[in-house]
Each structure stands twice: as C-alpha cells, then as structure tokens.
N, C-alpha and C positions, 0 to 999 in steps of 0.2 A: 180675354187676351190682353187686355191693357192693364189688369191686376200684375200678372206676370211682368209686364216691361216695367214694374217698380222695382224689380229685384235687380241689384246692380250687377250681379254676376251673369243673369241673362242678358241684361242690355251690352254687357260688354261681349258676351258670344255673339249677339246678332249684328252690333258694329263691326267685329273683327270679320264675320262674314261677308257683310258687304262690301270692307275693305279689299278682301281678297277678289271680290267679284270684280269691282272696279279695276285692279292689276291685272284680271285676266281680259277684261275687254281692251284696256289698253294694247297690251299686248297684241290683242288681234289686229290693229293696225300700225305695227310696226314690221315694214318690209324687208325681206332680205336684201343687203345690198348687192348691185349690179344686175337685177332683174328686172323686166320689163313687166311691172304689175298690171299695167291696163290690157295689155294683149292675153296674159293668163287670166285674166277676171272676165275678158269676151269669150275666152275657150272653154273657161268653167261654167258661163252661164248658159252654153249651148251643149253641154255633154249631161247628158244623165247619169253616168257613173259618177263625174265628179260633183255635179251638183248634191249626190247624196252624200257623200263625204262631207260636202263645204255646209249641209246640215248641223252636223253636230260639234263643227266649229265656230259656230257665230259669225261667219266672213273669213276666217282667219284661212284658209284654204283658198277662196277666192283672190284676197289681199296677198297671196303667197308671203304670208307673215314669218316671224321666227317660231310663233306655235301653229304653223301650217298642218302638221300632223295631229296636233290637239291631244287627245288621249285613246287615239285609235290602236295604237300598238301597245298601251294597258289593257285595253279591252281584249285585245286578240291574245296577249300572255295569259289574261285572266281566264278567258274561256277555254284555252289550251290545257293550263292548269287544272281545272275543275274536269274537264276529259279525261286527264292523266290520272287524277286522284281517284276517278270511278274505275279505270282500268289497271291501275298497279297497286298493288296490294300495301306496298310498304308505306305509299303517300295516303293511301285511304286511313291507315292505321294512325298515321300522324294527324290527320283531319281529325280524328275523336279523340285528342289529347289535350282539348280543352284550349284555352289561351293560349299556349305554347305552342300547339300544332298549329293552329291559325296564324299566329306570328311566323312561324316558319315557311308556311306557303305563301303568305304575302312577302316574305323575302324573296322566296324564289321567284314568285311572279314579277316584281321589280327587276331581278337579275335577267330574266327572260325579254324582258322590255326592252333591254340595252340593245342586243342583236336584233329585235324585230324592228325597232326603230330606224337604225343604221340601215337595213335592207329596204326598209320602204323609203325611207330619204333618198337614196340612190335610186330607188325605182320612179320616184318623183321627178327625179332630175333626168332619168334615161328616157320617160315619156316625154317631156316637154323638151326635151333635145331634140327627141325624133320629129315632133312636131314644128321644128323652128320657132318656140317660144322661149328657150333658154339656148345661149349659143354654147358651144364647145369648151368646158373647161378643163384647164389641166390640173394637175396630181392634186398641187397646194389648193388652189382655188376650190376644187372639186371637196377636197377634205373639209375646208372651212364650210363649205354649204352642208355638208351632211352632217358635220359635227354640230354645226347651230343648229339644226332644225331636231336632231336628238336632244340637245340640250334642252330646246324648247318643250320637248316629252316628259322629259325627267323635271322639269322645273314647276309643269303642270301636277304631276304626281306628287310632288314635294307640297304645293300649295293645297292639292286636295287633302293631303295626310294632316297638315296644319288645320284645315277646316274642321275635319272629323274630329280633332283631340282639342282646339280650342273654339272651335265655331259651334253650328247649327246644322245637325243632318250629316249625311254622307258627303264629302268634302269631294270625291272622284263625281259621284251621281249628280250633287249641285252644280258642279262647272259644266257638265254635260248639259244638264238642265236649261242652263245660263245661256250656252251658246245655241242651243234651239230654238229658245224663246225669243233671243235677241232681234231678230228678225218681224218680231210680230207688230211693233209699232208703225215701222213702214210700211208693213204690208198693209195695215189697218188704213193707212192714210192713203196709200194707193186706192183700196178697195171703196174708199169714200169719195175720191175724186172720178172713180168711175161707176158711182152709183147709180148714174141714169141708163145704164145699159143693163140693168135689171129692174123688173117689176117688182111691185110690194109684195104679191103673194111669192113669188120664187123668192125673194129674201125670207121673209117670214119662215116659209117651208124648210129654206137651209139652216136656219136659226135652231128653230125646233129640232131638225135632225141632227146635229152638232151638241146641243145638249143631249139628246137620248143615246148618241154615239158615247158623250163622256160619263154617262150615268152607267150605260152599259161597260164601259171600260173599268168603272170604281169597281163595279158588282161582280164582275169576272176575276177582276185582281184580286179582289179581297174574299171571293166567295170558299167556302171549304164544305166538304161532306164529312162529318164526326160518326166516323164507325165505332158503335159501343164495343167496351172490351170487359170482359170480367176477369176477376182474378182469386182464388180460391184461399184464404188466410187460415193456418192454422193456429190451434188455441183451445183455450176451453171451451170455447164456443165458436162455430164454425161462422164465419163473416164473407160476404163477398164484397169485394172494392171492385166497384165501375169506374172505369177510365174510358178516354177517347182518344181514337186514333185520326186525326185530323188529317183529309186527304183535300189539296187545294183543285178548284178547277183548272187552273192555268198554272200549273209546277215549273214550267219552262220559261217564263218570263217572255221578254223580249228576243233572247239567242235563237230561236226557230227563225224568226224573221230575219236576222241578220246573217244567219246561214244561208237562207233562201235567195237573197237578194244579190249575196256573193256569187252564187251559181247564176241565177237567172241574168245578171248583168255579162255574164262572159260571152253570149253570144254577139251582143252590141259592142263589145269591146273587140272582138274579132273581125267583127264586119269590115272595119278601114283597110287591116292589112291584105284581106282576101280579096277586096275590090281592086286594091293597088297591085295585085300581082298579074303577071301575064297571061296565067292560063284561064281561057274562057269557063270551063267549068268552076272554080274558084272564084272568079269574079260573080258568075250566075249567082251561088253561094253566099255571097258576101252581101249582094243586093239584097238576097230573099231576106237572110238576118237583119240588115238594116231596115227594111220595110215591115217586116213583121215583130221585132223583138226591141219596140219601142217603148216608154211606159204609157201610151197611149193606145196600143193594139191590144185585142182581144187575145192574140196567142201568148202575149208575154205575160198577161195578167193571169191567164187562165193557169200557166205553168208556175207563177209566182205563187198562186193559191194552193197548186196542189202539193207544192214543195212546202209551204210553211206547215200544213197539214201533215206531210210526211214528218218531217224534222220534228215537229211537236212529239208526236208520238215515239220517236227515236229517242229523244233527249229525257222525255218525262220517265222513259222506261229505264234509262242510264239512272236516272235520280233513284227511282221509287221501283226495289226489287219487289216482285209480291212474295217470291219464294223465300228470299232472306227476310222479309218482315215476317211472314208466317212464321218461319222458323224460330225468330226472335220470341214471339208471343208464346209460342210452344214452350220455349226454356224458361220462361218465366212464370211459367205455370197459368197462363193467359188464356182466353178462348174468346170468339165471338158468338154472342147469345145465338143458339140455334143452329151453329155452326160446329160441325166436329174438327177438330186441330189437325195440322198437317196438309195434306193437299187439298182436302175441301175449303180449308181458310185461305191458301195460296188463290185457288181458281176463284171463291167469291171477292177476294182483294183484286184480282185482276180484272173481272167485271166491272167492277166499280169503278176502276182507273181508266179502263178501256171507255166506259160511258161518258165519265167525266171529261177525259182527253177529247174525245169527239167533239163535244161542246165547246169545250176550249179551243181546239184546234181551228175547228170552222170561224169559230170567233176573230182568234188571230188573223187568219187568213183574209176576210172580210175587212178586218181593220187593215191589214197590209194593203189591199187593193182599193182602199177606201178613196185617195185621189182619183181613179180611173172612174169608181161608180159614183163619186159627187160632178164629174165631167159630163157622164151620160145622162146624170137624172138632171143635172141644174146649170149645164155648161161652166162650172167654175172650173178653173184650172189654176196652175200655181200656186198651188196652196203652201201657206207658211208652214205649217204643221201638219204633216201626214200622218199615217197611221202609227208607223213606227215612232216617230217624234211624240207623238200623243201618248203611248203607251208609257214611254218615260217619263215624259211630264208629270203624267198623273201620280205614279209610282214614287217619284221623287216627292211630289207634294206632300201624298199619302204617308210617306217615311218622314218627313220632316216635321207632320202636324202631329205624328205619335212620339215624335221626341219631345216636341213642344209640350205637349201633355203630360210626358213622363216628367218634365223638370216642373212643370205646374203642380203635379201630385207629390213630387218629393219634397217642394217648398213648404207645400200645406203639412205634410206629414211632420216638416221638422219644426214648422209654427205650432205644431200641437203638441209636440214633445216638449217644446219650450213652456 
C-alpha cells in the first residue's frame, strides 16, 4: 500500500478524492436560507422515513442544506434507466454498444435526474410546509428553493464524475459511502459515553456478531457459481474449449432493499393523515398503522423481509434471463457438460439461479432487518450503519480496493517494461 503511494499520479488521485470529500462535507452544513433548520432537525430525528433518507446525505437532509436531496434523484434515475433498459429493446441494444452505449445511457440518466430533482424538491417543501416547518412561500421564493436543491443534486453528480475521472473509485458511490460513514465518529463517542449500560459479554458478543456480518456481506457480495461451458472447435484436430459462466449469489445488489423500503414506509407515512381525518374508521386504521408499522415492530420487519426476498427474485430474473442465456450459448455452439442444449439448459440455469437467489435474498432480508434483530438480541438501537448502509459501505470499499490493486498492477507492469 505504501509502495503505491510513492507514485506521483496515485498520490494526486487520492488527494483529489479527499479534496472532493471535504467539499461534500462542507456543503452538508450550508443551510438553505430562510428555513428553521433546528425545527427540521428535530422533526427528521423523530421520523423513520426521513431518518432513512438522512442516512445517505451524511446529515445534509437533517440540516436542510443545499445538498438536502444528495444523490437520491440520480439513484432513482439510474434504477429507472436500468429497468427501462431491460424492458425497451432499443435501450437494451444501446447498452450492448460498448463505451458509446454506456455513455449514452449515462447521459439519459442525467437528463432524467433533473425533473426527478425538481419533483422531489417540491415534494420536500410541500411536506414540510404542511407540518408547519416551512412557511408558505410565493412563486419566486419557492422557485429559488426548488432550484437551489436541484442545483445541489446536479453539483454532487458533477463532483462524482470528477472523482471517477480524476480520483479513486466510483465517484457517486464514494460520496454515498462518505455520507453513510460520516456519523460513525459521533456514534462511537456516544457509545463510549454510554458504555456503562452494557456488560462486557454483551459488548463482546455484539462485536463478534458485527464482524461475522461484515464477513458474510463480503462473501455473499463476491460469491459466484461458475457454470462450466464447453465449445467445440472445428479444425484438423477436434478440440474442446472450456469456459465458465459466472452467476453471482447476489446479482441484484442493494436495489431490492431500496424498492422494499420505499413500499414498507408507505403505511407509516399514511398514518398521520388518517389519524387527522374526521372519520372514525380512518382514524382507527391510522392508529393501527402507526402502532404496527414502526421500525421496531414485528409486522413492519416481517413485511420488510418478505418484500426484500420478493424484489430480489424479481430484479435478478430481470437481469438474468435463463432462456435468453441458454439460447446465446446454443447459438455459439456451446453446451453445459451433461446437459442438452435448449430447454434442458434453460431449466438447469433456472434451477441454479433460483437456488443462489434464495440464499442471496434471505441474506439480504436478514441484513435489511439487522437493526431490529440487534435490538431484540442485545438491546442495541439507533445503529449508525444499518443493513442497507453496510451493504453499500462494503461494496464501495471492495470496488475501491480493486481499483487501487489494478493501479498497482499497471504500475508494476510499466516498471517491468522499462
């Protein structure tokens, strides 16, 4: 590690990345003018929905800063484009056109980020205004507020692109990573202050379980099943070329959790308007939703777990179509040893994907409800990094380490050529 730091170019990349991270952290503390940041901070601290959003902004949402929306609209646009790519043939063909196709899809993602940012900025204003946290604004002041928040999103996307091009790692993922771990120092300090409330065996068990969870996330994130493929080669001598089709345990990544949490938070979001209505039945329904769909309730976490499992299967089979893969293998003259080409290959791949996805989806579900499980087992609440954050943190670290290793290998290779 220290050897690679001797390279001037690598040092420049790392320093540039650190500079962008510093700029991002400074922006999270620049509040939008004319807003009572203290009232919003207290409201966000007591809200499950906005607390989840604030996790990815590193406190920018809680401070109602100019980067309140962080990279949320860009993530939403990326997910929408991924789904459209799987469903629209022209976009699917474009995604297969190498770097040109990827650049075009990235461009469409940025275009889509703009209207999503405007809608979300207005949505945040509407919700906070209804809660009495923001006074009603005129057209001009509202336009300034919406475009300020939108500009914050676009500026962060630009910073992420700069890191990707001139720094280390994927810029957008790195900024999300920084936002998640930014609370860690304060949380550790608070845990140290409250250390007398936990006995030593509980602390050791919690630390051991945390290490096992991190190891499990790494193994599932990196784990693949290599399906052997053989291709016949025509010539003077018949030869067999053996290749492998890698199938990941977790092909969907963190997207199923994002989908699931968007749905499981709806009952909690609807509870307040229902309880405020004058209809007795609606009030009773609102009370039921409020009492049973909190992050500490069994019903909430059971539904959360089932949604994660369901969305994992859904998104995996959107990305990996066994019938199409089997057809591609057949067209290229390949086959799986012991399996007939065509339908038998498709059924075999489907069985493999279902088994792997079952393991990956259950693991993702357990990671998603990790805060609830830790609270039940050890009485630990208000985790700084929950299941979703942990998956993102581990993925970004692994990706960054791989890029640094690649830079190290490239430098060694160039040195060898000299």
